[in-house]
N, C-alpha and C positions, 0 to 999 in steps of 0.2 A: 169224272174220267179216273182211275188208277193207273198207277204208274207202277212196275214189277220187273225187278230185274231177275232172273234165273242162272243161279251157276252150278254148272254138274246138274246131279240127278234126282236131287232129295235137298234141294236151299231155295227158299224164292226170298227176296229183296225187297222188301215195300219201301217206298219214297216217304221220309215221316219227319224229313229235315230238310235244311238248304244253309249255305253258309252263301251272303253275298260280301264282297272284298271292294273296300269303295279307296283309290290309290286317288292321289297329289303327287305327282316328282315322287319322292322319295320317302315321303309318309304313306299310311296303308293305315283303317281298322278294318273291323269286320263285323258281319251281324248275325246272329241267327234267325231264323223262322221256321216255325210250324207248319208244314203242308195240307193244306185242307183240301180233300177228294170232294165233290161233286156226282148223284149219280147220272145228270144230264148236262152235266158242264164240266168244262175244263180246272183241273186242279189248281188253287190259288195259294199265294204265301200270306199269314198272319202278319202281324206287328212283328217287328224284328226285336230282340234284345242284346246285349254286349255280350260276346263270347269270353266266356271263363278260363280260367285254368281247369278246372274239372271238367269240363266238355272237351277241350283240346288232350287232357289226358286221356278222358274215355275213348275219343279217336284216334291216340297214337293206338293207345292198347288194341283196340279195330282194327288198327292197320299192320298190326306186328311190331311195333316198334317199343312196346315194353321191354324192360329190363330187369328180371329177378336180384333182387340184394343177393349178394355174393361177398364172401371174406377173400379177398385177393393175397396171394400169397407174396412172399416177399420178390421173387421173379415176376411178376405182373410190371408191365412200365405204364401200361395206358388202358382205358375200357371205358367206352358208348355203348349207347346201343346197336352202333353200327361195327366196331370193331373190339379187337381186344388184341393187344400188344406185351411179350414175356421173353427174355433171356434166357439164354442155358449157358454155364460154362462148359469152355474146354473139356472135351472130354472124349474118349475113342467109344466111335458107334460101331452097330453091328451094321452090314454094309449090304444090300444086295444088287444082284444085274440079272433083266432077264435076256440077257443077247444069250444067242446059243453061239459062239465062238467056243474054241477051249481054251484061250487063254484066258476068258472072261471066267467060266468055268471054277476055275484055280482060286479067283480072286472073289468066290461070291461066298457069303454066310461068313462072314472073317472080321474081326472086328481094326477099325483105326483111326488112328487121331483125327478129330476134327477142329477148326478153331472154336473160340468164344459165336454163339449165333445170337440173333435178334430173331424173332418171328412174328409177326403179322396177320390176324386171321380178319378181313372182312368181306362181309356178304360170306360167299361161299369160293373165296378165294383164298390164297397161303399167299404169305411173303415170306422171304429168309434175307437175312443180311450178317454178312461176315463182322466180329469185332478184332480190331488189333491187341486189344489186352482181353485178359483175362479178368474184367472187371466192369460191374452192373452199368451200363451208358446212361448219362447224363441226356439235357436237352441239346447240348451243345458236340456229344461223340459226332464224329466224323463216320457213317458206317462202311461197309467195303462190301466185297462182291464175292459172294460166297462161292467156295470152289464148285458148285456143280453147274452141270451143263442144261439142264430140265428150267432155268428161270432165264428171264430176260431180262432185257437194260433196268427195270423198274426191280427186279428181283421176286416174281411173279413166277410160281412154280405152276409147270405145267403139268395137270395131275391127270391128261388122258381118260381111260376109262376108272379109272380107280376111284372105289368108295369112299366116299371122306366121312369123317362123323358128324351127326347131326346137333346143328346149332354150333354156338362159340364160348362155349361156359368153361369156365376156372375147371373142369374136371375132364374139361376134354382137351388139354392142349396138350397132355403125353401123347394123345395119340395122332394129331397132328403130327405132330413131330415125328415120328414114326412113318406117318405119309411122305414128309420130307425126303426120306432116303429108303425106301423100298419098292419093288413093283416091277412096273416092264415097260421096253419101249423107252419113252421120253419122260418116266417117272426115273429111269435109274441115275445113280448120282456116274458123275463124271469117273468113266473108265481110268482116261490117263492122271487122272488124280489118283489112282487108287494105285496106279501101278508106279508111279514113281515111288509112291512112300514105300512099296514092297520091295523094290530096285535098291532103294538109298536107306532104307530103314528107318527113313526119317519118322518121330515121334512130335512134331512141332506143330505139322497139321499150315500148310502154304496158304497165306492170305492173298487175294486178288485183288487189283488194281481198287482205288477209291472213287466214289461216283455220291 
């Protein structure tokens, strides 16, 4: 009996190997078994062998958990197959607003001061926090709320229907930053923040409360 799994229209995956996990309390080990098919009977498992690091690397690559080697720039803070974090110095940034309000249109497409920021990509999600000082953060640095209304209590950015860069490679980081301060609807930067800066002429960039 053959066992196959069809994914999409042009791929058929056949059952070739099986991993058995044995566990007692907090301890566990795994064995790898070849799967043999019989024309007139059920498939069966051959004798097992220890799971090797090479097999796990191949499995992780097949599941999309591999990560290409990259030279990390100075502004990168952390990198794993699942996430990448980096920081950006305080600077003036171009801001866009999708609201049709007349007052909003006066502010659209202008430069406004922003505090130093910490960005994180996890999967297809973008997170952003602010820094109290314009310096590279450490593991003990307390992060602040970024002055944007399109973030939740964890710093997750609401991307709405915006198209985001493919993947989270070092080369895509600048594009992710752009997506944090442009767009329509819930992707727009906090309007009241821009209004306050335009009225006060503030060039420092207000920092929110600590979280």
